[in-house]
mmCIF file of the C-alpha atoms, coordinates in Angstrom:
data_MODEL
# 
_entry.id   MODEL 
# 
loop_
_atom_site.group_PDB 
_atom_site.id 
_atom_site.type_symbol 
_atom_site.label_atom_id 
_atom_site.label_alt_id 
_atom_site.label_comp_id 
_atom_site.label_asym_id 
_atom_site.label_entity_id 
_atom_site.label_seq_id 
_atom_site.pdbx_PDB_ins_code 
_atom_site.Cartn_x 
_atom_site.Cartn_y 
_atom_site.Cartn_z 
_atom_site.occupancy 
_atom_site.B_iso_or_equiv 
_atom_site.pdbx_formal_charge 
_atom_site.auth_seq_id 
_atom_site.auth_comp_id 
_atom_site.auth_asym_id 
_atom_site.auth_atom_id 
_atom_site.pdbx_PDB_model_num 
ATOM 1   C CA . MET A 1 1   ? 18.882  7.008   46.176  1.00 0.00 ? 1   MET A CA 1 
ATOM 2   C CA . ASN A 1 2   ? 18.679  9.195   49.441  1.00 0.00 ? 2   ASN A CA 1 
ATOM 3   C CA . PRO A 1 3   ? 17.772  6.550   52.128  1.00 0.00 ? 3   PRO A CA 1 
ATOM 4   C CA . LYS A 1 4   ? 14.298  7.962   54.489  1.00 0.00 ? 4   LYS A CA 1 
ATOM 5   C CA . CYS A 1 5   ? 13.797  7.306   58.107  1.00 0.00 ? 5   CYS A CA 1 
ATOM 6   C CA . PRO A 1 6   ? 11.251  5.052   58.608  1.00 0.00 ? 6   PRO A CA 1 
ATOM 7   C CA . ASN A 1 7   ? 11.043  7.012   62.275  1.00 0.00 ? 7   ASN A CA 1 
ATOM 8   C CA . CYS A 1 8   ? 11.189  10.588  61.710  1.00 0.00 ? 8   CYS A CA 1 
ATOM 9   C CA . GLU A 1 9   ? 11.054  10.474  57.764  1.00 0.00 ? 9   GLU A CA 1 
ATOM 10  C CA . LEU A 1 10  ? 14.036  12.306  57.251  1.00 0.00 ? 10  LEU A CA 1 
ATOM 11  C CA . LEU A 1 11  ? 16.150  11.877  54.110  1.00 0.00 ? 11  LEU A CA 1 
ATOM 12  C CA . ASN A 1 12  ? 19.593  11.228  54.288  1.00 0.00 ? 12  ASN A CA 1 
ATOM 13  C CA . TYR A 1 13  ? 22.463  10.783  52.354  1.00 0.00 ? 13  TYR A CA 1 
ATOM 14  C CA . TYR A 1 14  ? 23.695  8.261   51.111  1.00 0.00 ? 14  TYR A CA 1 
ATOM 15  C CA . PRO A 1 15  ? 25.186  5.449   52.252  1.00 0.00 ? 15  PRO A CA 1 
ATOM 16  C CA . ALA A 1 16  ? 24.523  6.649   55.386  1.00 0.00 ? 16  ALA A CA 1 
ATOM 17  C CA . GLN A 1 17  ? 23.418  3.891   58.177  1.00 0.00 ? 17  GLN A CA 1 
ATOM 18  C CA . THR A 1 18  ? 21.427  5.858   61.343  1.00 0.00 ? 18  THR A CA 1 
ATOM 19  C CA . CYS A 1 19  ? 19.527  9.082   60.427  1.00 0.00 ? 19  CYS A CA 1 
ATOM 20  C CA . VAL A 1 20  ? 21.617  11.826  61.473  1.00 0.00 ? 20  VAL A CA 1 
ATOM 21  C CA . ARG A 1 21  ? 17.931  13.622  63.152  1.00 0.00 ? 21  ARG A CA 1 
ATOM 22  C CA . CYS A 1 22  ? 17.054  10.891  65.522  1.00 0.00 ? 22  CYS A CA 1 
ATOM 23  C CA . GLY A 1 23  ? 19.724  7.660   65.043  1.00 0.00 ? 23  GLY A CA 1 
ATOM 24  C CA . SER A 1 24  ? 17.414  5.692   63.626  1.00 0.00 ? 24  SER A CA 1 
ATOM 25  C CA . GLY A 1 25  ? 19.169  2.652   61.527  1.00 0.00 ? 25  GLY A CA 1 
ATOM 26  C CA . LEU A 1 26  ? 18.266  3.144   57.942  1.00 0.00 ? 26  LEU A CA 1 
ATOM 27  C CA . ASP A 1 27  ? 17.593  -0.237  57.128  1.00 0.00 ? 27  ASP A CA 1 
ATOM 28  C CA . GLU A 1 28  ? 16.463  -1.943  53.533  1.00 0.00 ? 28  GLU A CA 1 
ATOM 29  C CA . SER A 1 29  ? 12.596  -1.731  54.220  1.00 0.00 ? 29  SER A CA 1 
ATOM 30  C CA . ALA A 1 30  ? 13.227  2.253   54.864  1.00 0.00 ? 30  ALA A CA 1 
ATOM 31  C CA . ASN A 1 31  ? 14.375  2.007   51.229  1.00 0.00 ? 31  ASN A CA 1 
ATOM 32  C CA . ILE A 1 32  ? 11.614  -0.095  49.670  1.00 0.00 ? 32  ILE A CA 1 
ATOM 33  C CA . SER A 1 33  ? 9.149   2.421   50.821  1.00 0.00 ? 33  SER A CA 1 
ATOM 34  C CA . PHE A 1 34  ? 10.726  5.354   48.896  1.00 0.00 ? 34  PHE A CA 1 
ATOM 35  C CA . LYS A 1 35  ? 10.664  3.841   45.816  1.00 0.00 ? 35  LYS A CA 1 
ATOM 36  C CA . GLY A 1 36  ? 7.486   3.379   45.841  1.00 0.00 ? 36  GLY A CA 1 
ATOM 37  C CA . ARG A 1 37  ? 7.009   7.072   44.671  1.00 0.00 ? 37  ARG A CA 1 
ATOM 38  C CA . PHE A 1 38  ? 8.172   6.151   41.427  1.00 0.00 ? 38  PHE A CA 1 
ATOM 39  C CA . SER A 1 39  ? 5.524   4.828   39.266  1.00 0.00 ? 39  SER A CA 1 
ATOM 40  C CA . LYS A 1 40  ? 5.331   2.655   35.945  1.00 0.00 ? 40  LYS A CA 1 
ATOM 41  C CA . PRO A 1 41  ? 4.461   4.180   32.937  1.00 0.00 ? 41  PRO A CA 1 
ATOM 42  C CA . SER A 1 42  ? 0.354   3.962   32.343  1.00 0.00 ? 42  SER A CA 1 
ATOM 43  C CA . ILE A 1 43  ? -1.503  1.330   29.771  1.00 0.00 ? 43  ILE A CA 1 
ATOM 44  C CA . ALA A 1 44  ? -1.807  4.372   27.533  1.00 0.00 ? 44  ALA A CA 1 
ATOM 45  C CA . LYS A 1 45  ? 1.856   5.688   27.536  1.00 0.00 ? 45  LYS A CA 1 
ATOM 46  C CA . ARG A 1 46  ? 2.866   2.127   26.614  1.00 0.00 ? 46  ARG A CA 1 
ATOM 47  C CA . ALA A 1 47  ? 0.114   1.510   23.829  1.00 0.00 ? 47  ALA A CA 1 
ATOM 48  C CA . ALA A 1 48  ? 1.383   5.081   22.615  1.00 0.00 ? 48  ALA A CA 1 
ATOM 49  C CA . VAL A 1 49  ? 4.620   4.371   22.329  1.00 0.00 ? 49  VAL A CA 1 
ATOM 50  C CA . CYS A 1 50  ? 4.064   0.995   20.478  1.00 0.00 ? 50  CYS A CA 1 
ATOM 51  C CA . LEU A 1 51  ? 1.376   2.831   18.259  1.00 0.00 ? 51  LEU A CA 1 
ATOM 52  C CA . ALA A 1 52  ? 4.610   5.334   17.155  1.00 0.00 ? 52  ALA A CA 1 
ATOM 53  C CA . VAL A 1 53  ? 7.155   2.526   16.593  1.00 0.00 ? 53  VAL A CA 1 
ATOM 54  C CA . LEU A 1 54  ? 4.825   0.735   13.995  1.00 0.00 ? 54  LEU A CA 1 
ATOM 55  C CA . ILE A 1 55  ? 3.839   4.217   12.929  1.00 0.00 ? 55  ILE A CA 1 
ATOM 56  C CA . ALA A 1 56  ? 7.140   5.082   11.874  1.00 0.00 ? 56  ALA A CA 1 
ATOM 57  C CA . THR A 1 57  ? 7.863   1.070   11.146  1.00 0.00 ? 57  THR A CA 1 
ATOM 58  C CA . VAL A 1 58  ? 5.281   1.503   8.085   1.00 0.00 ? 58  VAL A CA 1 
ATOM 59  C CA . ILE A 1 59  ? 6.692   4.840   7.007   1.00 0.00 ? 59  ILE A CA 1 
ATOM 60  C CA . SER A 1 60  ? 9.999   3.349   6.913   1.00 0.00 ? 60  SER A CA 1 
ATOM 61  C CA . PHE A 1 61  ? 8.564   0.815   4.846   1.00 0.00 ? 61  PHE A CA 1 
ATOM 62  C CA . TYR A 1 62  ? 6.899   2.912   2.447   1.00 0.00 ? 62  TYR A CA 1 
ATOM 63  C CA . VAL A 1 63  ? 9.906   4.699   1.493   1.00 0.00 ? 63  VAL A CA 1 
ATOM 64  C CA . SER A 1 64  ? 12.001  2.444   0.784   1.00 0.00 ? 64  SER A CA 1 
ATOM 65  C CA . LEU A 1 65  ? 9.208   0.769   -1.136  1.00 0.00 ? 65  LEU A CA 1 
ATOM 66  C CA . VAL A 1 66  ? 9.847   4.188   -3.063  1.00 0.00 ? 66  VAL A CA 1 
ATOM 67  C CA . TYR A 1 67  ? 12.713  4.890   -3.166  1.00 0.00 ? 67  TYR A CA 1 
ATOM 68  C CA . SER A 1 68  ? 14.386  1.496   -4.467  1.00 0.00 ? 68  SER A CA 1 
ATOM 69  C CA . ALA A 1 69  ? 12.257  2.324   -7.360  1.00 0.00 ? 69  ALA A CA 1 
ATOM 70  C CA . ASP A 1 70  ? 13.268  4.459   -10.502 1.00 0.00 ? 70  ASP A CA 1 
ATOM 71  C CA . ALA A 1 71  ? 10.751  7.651   -11.181 1.00 0.00 ? 71  ALA A CA 1 
ATOM 72  C CA . LEU A 1 72  ? 8.893   7.697   -14.899 1.00 0.00 ? 72  LEU A CA 1 
ATOM 73  C CA . ALA A 1 73  ? 10.872  9.836   -16.935 1.00 0.00 ? 73  ALA A CA 1 
ATOM 74  C CA . PRO A 1 74  ? 8.830   13.001  -17.918 1.00 0.00 ? 74  PRO A CA 1 
ATOM 75  C CA . GLU A 1 75  ? 7.603   11.399  -21.351 1.00 0.00 ? 75  GLU A CA 1 
ATOM 76  C CA . GLU A 1 76  ? 6.064   8.528   -19.883 1.00 0.00 ? 76  GLU A CA 1 
ATOM 77  C CA . MET A 1 77  ? 4.334   10.454  -17.485 1.00 0.00 ? 77  MET A CA 1 
ATOM 78  C CA . GLU A 1 78  ? 3.379   12.368  -20.354 1.00 0.00 ? 78  GLU A CA 1 
ATOM 79  C CA . ARG A 1 79  ? 1.504   9.197   -21.395 1.00 0.00 ? 79  ARG A CA 1 
ATOM 80  C CA . ILE A 1 80  ? 0.184   8.276   -18.694 1.00 0.00 ? 80  ILE A CA 1 
ATOM 81  C CA . ASP A 1 81  ? -1.137  11.140  -17.759 1.00 0.00 ? 81  ASP A CA 1 
ATOM 82  C CA . ALA A 1 82  ? -3.211  10.957  -20.967 1.00 0.00 ? 82  ALA A CA 1 
ATOM 83  C CA . SER A 1 83  ? -4.450  7.602   -20.278 1.00 0.00 ? 83  SER A CA 1 
ATOM 84  C CA . ILE A 1 84  ? -5.886  9.576   -17.424 1.00 0.00 ? 84  ILE A CA 1 
ATOM 85  C CA . ARG A 1 85  ? -7.828  11.541  -18.806 1.00 0.00 ? 85  ARG A CA 1 
ATOM 86  C CA . ILE A 1 86  ? -9.520  9.236   -20.854 1.00 0.00 ? 86  ILE A CA 1 
ATOM 87  C CA . LEU A 1 87  ? -10.764 7.663   -17.433 1.00 0.00 ? 87  LEU A CA 1 
ATOM 88  C CA . GLU A 1 88  ? -11.725 10.768  -16.894 1.00 0.00 ? 88  GLU A CA 1 
ATOM 89  C CA . GLU A 1 89  ? -13.055 11.818  -19.489 1.00 0.00 ? 89  GLU A CA 1 
ATOM 90  C CA . LYS A 1 90  ? -15.654 7.938   -20.100 1.00 0.00 ? 90  LYS A CA 1 
ATOM 91  C CA . GLY A 1 91  ? -16.456 8.881   -16.230 1.00 0.00 ? 91  GLY A CA 1 
ATOM 92  C CA . PHE A 1 92  ? -14.148 6.376   -14.321 1.00 0.00 ? 92  PHE A CA 1 
ATOM 93  C CA . THR A 1 93  ? -14.384 9.532   -11.488 1.00 0.00 ? 93  THR A CA 1 
ATOM 94  C CA . ASP A 1 94  ? -13.082 6.959   -8.599  1.00 0.00 ? 94  ASP A CA 1 
ATOM 95  C CA . GLU A 1 95  ? -10.227 5.139   -10.790 1.00 0.00 ? 95  GLU A CA 1 
ATOM 96  C CA . VAL A 1 96  ? -9.425  8.358   -11.630 1.00 0.00 ? 96  VAL A CA 1 
ATOM 97  C CA . ARG A 1 97  ? -9.134  10.159  -8.130  1.00 0.00 ? 97  ARG A CA 1 
ATOM 98  C CA . LEU A 1 98  ? -6.833  7.356   -6.985  1.00 0.00 ? 98  LEU A CA 1 
ATOM 99  C CA . LEU A 1 99  ? -4.970  7.466   -9.857  1.00 0.00 ? 99  LEU A CA 1 
ATOM 100 C CA . ARG A 1 100 ? -3.834  11.091  -9.669  1.00 0.00 ? 100 ARG A CA 1 
ATOM 101 C CA . HIS A 1 101 ? -4.135  11.973  -6.051  1.00 0.00 ? 101 HIS A CA 1 
ATOM 102 C CA . VAL A 1 102 ? -3.608  8.740   -4.155  1.00 0.00 ? 102 VAL A CA 1 
ATOM 103 C CA . ALA A 1 103 ? -1.216  6.233   -6.566  1.00 0.00 ? 103 ALA A CA 1 
ATOM 104 C CA . VAL A 1 104 ? 2.983   7.034   -6.948  1.00 0.00 ? 104 VAL A CA 1 
ATOM 105 C CA . PHE A 1 105 ? 4.469   5.564   -9.666  1.00 0.00 ? 105 PHE A CA 1 
ATOM 106 C CA . ARG A 1 106 ? 7.520   3.911   -10.717 1.00 0.00 ? 106 ARG A CA 1 
ATOM 107 C CA . SER A 1 107 ? 9.685   2.411   -13.613 1.00 0.00 ? 107 SER A CA 1 
ATOM 108 C CA . THR A 1 108 ? 11.721  -0.494  -12.439 1.00 0.00 ? 108 THR A CA 1 
ATOM 109 C CA . ASP A 1 109 ? 10.196  -2.475  -9.302  1.00 0.00 ? 109 ASP A CA 1 
ATOM 110 C CA . ASN A 1 110 ? 10.965  -2.134  -5.706  1.00 0.00 ? 110 ASN A CA 1 
ATOM 111 C CA . TRP A 1 111 ? 12.693  -4.576  -3.686  1.00 0.00 ? 111 TRP A CA 1 
ATOM 112 C CA . LEU A 1 112 ? 9.426   -6.120  -2.989  1.00 0.00 ? 112 LEU A CA 1 
ATOM 113 C CA . ASN A 1 113 ? 8.541   -6.778  -6.618  1.00 0.00 ? 113 ASN A CA 1 
ATOM 114 C CA . ALA A 1 114 ? 11.699  -7.828  -7.505  1.00 0.00 ? 114 ALA A CA 1 
ATOM 115 C CA . SER A 1 115 ? 11.681  -10.558 -4.821  1.00 0.00 ? 115 SER A CA 1 
ATOM 116 C CA . VAL A 1 116 ? 8.529   -11.844 -6.630  1.00 0.00 ? 116 VAL A CA 1 
ATOM 117 C CA . GLU A 1 117 ? 9.259   -13.571 -9.835  1.00 0.00 ? 117 GLU A CA 1 
ATOM 118 C CA . LYS A 1 118 ? 6.284   -12.942 -11.898 1.00 0.00 ? 118 LYS A CA 1 
ATOM 119 C CA . GLU A 1 119 ? 5.656   -13.145 -16.238 1.00 0.00 ? 119 GLU A CA 1 
ATOM 120 C CA . ASN A 1 120 ? 5.094   -10.690 -19.007 1.00 0.00 ? 120 ASN A CA 1 
ATOM 121 C CA . ALA A 1 121 ? 3.386   -7.811  -17.248 1.00 0.00 ? 121 ALA A CA 1 
ATOM 122 C CA . TYR A 1 122 ? 2.773   -4.205  -18.385 1.00 0.00 ? 122 TYR A CA 1 
ATOM 123 C CA . ALA A 1 123 ? 2.151   -3.180  -14.465 1.00 0.00 ? 123 ALA A CA 1 
ATOM 124 C CA . ALA A 1 124 ? 1.550   -4.460  -10.975 1.00 0.00 ? 124 ALA A CA 1 
ATOM 125 C CA . THR A 1 125 ? -0.005  -2.454  -7.493  1.00 0.00 ? 125 THR A CA 1 
ATOM 126 C CA . ASN A 1 126 ? 1.307   -2.431  -3.910  1.00 0.00 ? 126 ASN A CA 1 
ATOM 127 C CA . PHE A 1 127 ? -1.819  -2.075  -2.341  1.00 0.00 ? 127 PHE A CA 1 
ATOM 128 C CA . PRO A 1 128 ? -2.371  -0.777  0.195   1.00 0.00 ? 128 PRO A CA 1 
ATOM 129 C CA . PHE A 1 129 ? 0.995   1.150   0.041   1.00 0.00 ? 129 PHE A CA 1 
ATOM 130 C CA . GLU A 1 130 ? -0.429  2.753   -3.357  1.00 0.00 ? 130 GLU A CA 1 
ATOM 131 C CA . ILE A 1 131 ? 2.866   2.788   -5.634  1.00 0.00 ? 131 ILE A CA 1 
ATOM 132 C CA . VAL A 1 132 ? 2.361   1.504   -9.379  1.00 0.00 ? 132 VAL A CA 1 
ATOM 133 C CA . THR A 1 133 ? 5.421   0.257   -11.442 1.00 0.00 ? 133 THR A CA 1 
ATOM 134 C CA . ILE A 1 134 ? 4.762   0.522   -15.196 1.00 0.00 ? 134 ILE A CA 1 
ATOM 135 C CA . TYR A 1 135 ? 6.579   -1.919  -16.765 1.00 0.00 ? 135 TYR A CA 1 
ATOM 136 C CA . PRO A 1 136 ? 8.373   -1.001  -20.373 1.00 0.00 ? 136 PRO A CA 1 
ATOM 137 C CA . ASP A 1 137 ? 5.502   -3.564  -21.861 1.00 0.00 ? 137 ASP A CA 1 
ATOM 138 C CA . PHE A 1 138 ? 3.075   -0.872  -21.564 1.00 0.00 ? 138 PHE A CA 1 
ATOM 139 C CA . PHE A 1 139 ? 5.165   1.800   -23.750 1.00 0.00 ? 139 PHE A CA 1 
ATOM 140 C CA . LYS A 1 140 ? 5.723   -0.786  -26.172 1.00 0.00 ? 140 LYS A CA 1 
ATOM 141 C CA . PHE A 1 141 ? 2.641   -2.434  -26.344 1.00 0.00 ? 141 PHE A CA 1 
ATOM 142 C CA . ALA A 1 142 ? -0.133  -0.160  -25.885 1.00 0.00 ? 142 ALA A CA 1 
ATOM 143 C CA . SER A 1 143 ? -0.946  1.172   -29.476 1.00 0.00 ? 143 SER A CA 1 
ATOM 144 C CA . ASP A 1 144 ? -2.345  4.636   -28.122 1.00 0.00 ? 144 ASP A CA 1 
ATOM 145 C CA . ASP A 1 145 ? -3.539  6.160   -25.402 1.00 0.00 ? 145 ASP A CA 1 
ATOM 146 C CA . VAL A 1 146 ? -7.323  4.099   -24.613 1.00 0.00 ? 146 VAL A CA 1 
ATOM 147 C CA . GLU A 1 147 ? -5.558  0.949   -24.603 1.00 0.00 ? 147 GLU A CA 1 
ATOM 148 C CA . GLY A 1 148 ? -2.837  2.458   -21.678 1.00 0.00 ? 148 GLY A CA 1 
ATOM 149 C CA . ALA A 1 149 ? -6.415  3.590   -20.129 1.00 0.00 ? 149 ALA A CA 1 
ATOM 150 C CA . ALA A 1 150 ? -7.445  0.245   -19.890 1.00 0.00 ? 150 ALA A CA 1 
ATOM 151 C CA . ILE A 1 151 ? -4.343  -1.361  -17.945 1.00 0.00 ? 151 ILE A CA 1 
ATOM 152 C CA . LEU A 1 152 ? -4.579  2.022   -16.047 1.00 0.00 ? 152 LEU A CA 1 
ATOM 153 C CA . LEU A 1 153 ? -8.272  1.222   -14.951 1.00 0.00 ? 153 LEU A CA 1 
ATOM 154 C CA . HIS A 1 154 ? -7.465  -2.885  -14.425 1.00 0.00 ? 154 HIS A CA 1 
ATOM 155 C CA . GLU A 1 155 ? -4.376  -0.778  -11.563 1.00 0.00 ? 155 GLU A CA 1 
ATOM 156 C CA . ALA A 1 156 ? -6.544  1.099   -9.940  1.00 0.00 ? 156 ALA A CA 1 
ATOM 157 C CA . LYS A 1 157 ? -8.858  -1.661  -9.130  1.00 0.00 ? 157 LYS A CA 1 
ATOM 158 C CA . HIS A 1 158 ? -5.975  -3.068  -7.037  1.00 0.00 ? 158 HIS A CA 1 
ATOM 159 C CA . LEU A 1 159 ? -6.096  0.233   -5.530  1.00 0.00 ? 159 LEU A CA 1 
ATOM 160 C CA . GLU A 1 160 ? -8.539  0.275   -4.509  1.00 0.00 ? 160 GLU A CA 1 
ATOM 161 C CA . GLY A 1 161 ? -7.728  -3.676  -3.157  1.00 0.00 ? 161 GLY A CA 1 
ATOM 162 C CA . LYS A 1 162 ? -9.816  -5.372  -5.486  1.00 0.00 ? 162 LYS A CA 1 
ATOM 163 C CA . ASP A 1 163 ? -8.169  -9.264  -6.724  1.00 0.00 ? 163 ASP A CA 1 
ATOM 164 C CA . GLU A 1 164 ? -6.986  -10.313 -10.337 1.00 0.00 ? 164 GLU A CA 1 
ATOM 165 C CA . LYS A 1 165 ? -9.982  -11.741 -10.487 1.00 0.00 ? 165 LYS A CA 1 
ATOM 166 C CA . GLU A 1 166 ? -12.182 -8.630  -9.981  1.00 0.00 ? 166 GLU A CA 1 
ATOM 167 C CA . ALA A 1 167 ? -10.035 -6.287  -11.763 1.00 0.00 ? 167 ALA A CA 1 
ATOM 168 C CA . TYR A 1 168 ? -10.091 -8.617  -14.883 1.00 0.00 ? 168 TYR A CA 1 
ATOM 169 C CA . GLU A 1 169 ? -14.187 -8.373  -14.583 1.00 0.00 ? 169 GLU A CA 1 
ATOM 170 C CA . PHE A 1 170 ? -13.992 -4.696  -14.315 1.00 0.00 ? 170 PHE A CA 1 
ATOM 171 C CA . VAL A 1 171 ? -11.876 -4.258  -16.967 1.00 0.00 ? 171 VAL A CA 1 
ATOM 172 C CA . TRP A 1 172 ? -13.869 -6.413  -19.424 1.00 0.00 ? 172 TRP A CA 1 
ATOM 173 C CA . LYS A 1 173 ? -17.123 -5.409  -18.653 1.00 0.00 ? 173 LYS A CA 1 
ATOM 174 C CA . ASN A 1 174 ? -16.645 -1.920  -19.065 1.00 0.00 ? 174 ASN A CA 1 
ATOM 175 C CA . ARG A 1 175 ? -14.248 -2.165  -22.239 1.00 0.00 ? 175 ARG A CA 1 
ATOM 176 C CA . LYS A 1 176 ? -17.180 -0.409  -24.387 1.00 0.00 ? 176 LYS A CA 1 
ATOM 177 C CA . ARG A 1 177 ? -17.385 2.371   -22.295 1.00 0.00 ? 177 ARG A CA 1 
ATOM 178 C CA . LEU A 1 178 ? -14.054 3.285   -22.509 1.00 0.00 ? 178 LEU A CA 1 
ATOM 179 C CA . GLY A 1 179 ? -14.033 2.721   -25.699 1.00 0.00 ? 179 GLY A CA 1 
ATOM 180 C CA . TRP A 1 180 ? -12.029 -0.474  -26.207 1.00 0.00 ? 180 TRP A CA 1 
ATOM 181 C CA . THR A 1 181 ? -13.862 -2.226  -28.502 1.00 0.00 ? 181 THR A CA 1 
ATOM 182 C CA . SER A 1 182 ? -13.235 -5.689  -30.465 1.00 0.00 ? 182 SER A CA 1 
ATOM 183 C CA . GLU A 1 183 ? -13.845 -3.778  -33.694 1.00 0.00 ? 183 GLU A CA 1 
ATOM 184 C CA . LEU A 1 184 ? -11.018 -1.592  -33.204 1.00 0.00 ? 184 LEU A CA 1 
ATOM 185 C CA . TYR A 1 185 ? -8.643  -3.831  -30.668 1.00 0.00 ? 185 TYR A CA 1 
ATOM 186 C CA . SER A 1 186 ? -9.052  -7.535  -31.533 1.00 0.00 ? 186 SER A CA 1 
ATOM 187 C CA . ARG A 1 187 ? -5.453  -7.420  -33.303 1.00 0.00 ? 187 ARG A CA 1 
ATOM 188 C CA . SER A 1 188 ? -3.959  -6.239  -30.160 1.00 0.00 ? 188 SER A CA 1 
ATOM 189 C CA . ALA A 1 189 ? -1.674  -7.871  -28.137 1.00 0.00 ? 189 ALA A CA 1 
ATOM 190 C CA . ILE A 1 190 ? -2.862  -6.061  -24.915 1.00 0.00 ? 190 ILE A CA 1 
ATOM 191 C CA . TRP A 1 191 ? -6.308  -7.031  -26.256 1.00 0.00 ? 191 TRP A CA 1 
ATOM 192 C CA . ARG A 1 192 ? -5.792  -10.826 -26.726 1.00 0.00 ? 192 ARG A CA 1 
ATOM 193 C CA . GLU A 1 193 ? -3.746  -10.852 -23.609 1.00 0.00 ? 193 GLU A CA 1 
ATOM 194 C CA . THR A 1 194 ? -6.925  -9.260  -21.900 1.00 0.00 ? 194 THR A CA 1 
ATOM 195 C CA . ARG A 1 195 ? -8.841  -11.329 -22.651 1.00 0.00 ? 195 ARG A CA 1 
ATOM 196 C CA . LYS A 1 196 ? -7.400  -14.943 -22.709 1.00 0.00 ? 196 LYS A CA 1 
ATOM 197 C CA . LEU A 1 197 ? -6.496  -13.762 -18.852 1.00 0.00 ? 197 LEU A CA 1 
ATOM 198 C CA . THR A 1 198 ? -10.457 -12.008 -18.060 1.00 0.00 ? 198 THR A CA 1 
ATOM 199 C CA . LYS A 1 199 ? -11.487 -15.996 -19.324 1.00 0.00 ? 199 LYS A CA 1 
ATOM 200 C CA . GLU A 1 200 ? -8.664  -17.467 -16.637 1.00 0.00 ? 200 GLU A CA 1 
ATOM 201 C CA . TYR A 1 201 ? -9.978  -15.604 -14.403 1.00 0.00 ? 201 TYR A CA 1 
ATOM 202 C CA . SER A 1 202 ? -13.634 -15.242 -14.547 1.00 0.00 ? 202 SER A CA 1 
ATOM 203 C CA . PRO A 1 203 ? -14.871 -18.518 -16.982 1.00 0.00 ? 203 PRO A CA 1 
ATOM 204 C CA . ILE A 1 204 ? -18.196 -17.680 -16.098 1.00 0.00 ? 204 ILE A CA 1 
ATOM 205 C CA . LEU A 1 205 ? -18.339 -14.642 -18.124 1.00 0.00 ? 205 LEU A CA 1 
ATOM 206 C CA . PHE A 1 206 ? -17.481 -16.606 -21.143 1.00 0.00 ? 206 PHE A CA 1 
ATOM 207 C CA . VAL A 1 207 ? -19.521 -19.707 -21.653 1.00 0.00 ? 207 VAL A CA 1 
ATOM 208 C CA . CYS A 1 208 ? -22.872 -17.896 -23.565 1.00 0.00 ? 208 CYS A CA 1 
ATOM 209 C CA . ASP A 1 209 ? -22.689 -20.112 -27.184 1.00 0.00 ? 209 ASP A CA 1 
ATOM 210 C CA . PHE A 1 210 ? -24.835 -17.190 -29.088 1.00 0.00 ? 210 PHE A CA 1 
ATOM 211 C CA . ASN A 1 211 ? -22.295 -14.660 -29.053 1.00 0.00 ? 211 ASN A CA 1 
ATOM 212 C CA . ASP A 1 212 ? -18.585 -14.607 -30.299 1.00 0.00 ? 212 ASP A CA 1 
ATOM 213 C CA . TYR A 1 213 ? -15.494 -16.154 -27.971 1.00 0.00 ? 213 TYR A CA 1 
ATOM 214 C CA . ASN A 1 214 ? -18.985 -16.853 -26.070 1.00 0.00 ? 214 ASN A CA 1 
ATOM 215 C CA . ASP A 1 215 ? -18.548 -13.587 -24.664 1.00 0.00 ? 215 ASP A CA 1 
ATOM 216 C CA . CYS A 1 216 ? -21.547 -13.614 -22.462 1.00 0.00 ? 216 CYS A CA 1 
ATOM 217 C CA . THR A 1 217 ? -21.073 -9.720  -22.073 1.00 0.00 ? 217 THR A CA 1 
ATOM 218 C CA . GLU A 1 218 ? -21.051 -8.631  -26.419 1.00 0.00 ? 218 GLU A CA 1 
ATOM 219 C CA . GLN A 1 219 ? -24.546 -7.419  -27.085 1.00 0.00 ? 219 GLN A CA 1 
# 
């Protein structure tokens, strides 16, 4: 740092002790005044840096979730697409948009899912990262594309940020609209499991003694 003369304000070469023009001493106070022209970063700049770091962290986290899991095989993705088409035909527009244009489908657990112990599952969703993991049981137990659509409809509610209670309620209340009825699927493992879990999460739907299984949604 070149010291500035406090008398004539000439910038002198370091490490001069006296000014070459007027001979005044170049004390420490002169250097302090010279330092004043170096301003600290503004609050806006600091906030921008913090925001950039935060965004980079979130993107890195998302990428690690996606690439720590395997993609679906082409034939598996074809079955997913067939089930999404059924949802589209039945008018589930918002859910179809999320599944087609927002969700990223994977076939194995990412590192976050793998760290959580879970029971048998057909699919799982990481919200708000919109990653849907389709497990082998989806393809093993879904008797047709309608049952696949029922599972994806459940996951679509998670893509919206809904919890398990809301997701099970929505699917169960809309099963007839989907074409997933007891007349056709009452012996299905997925049907029985969904009815059981819906009753656990939302018992208020099953207090009507005058309907089969006390199901208040039956007409």
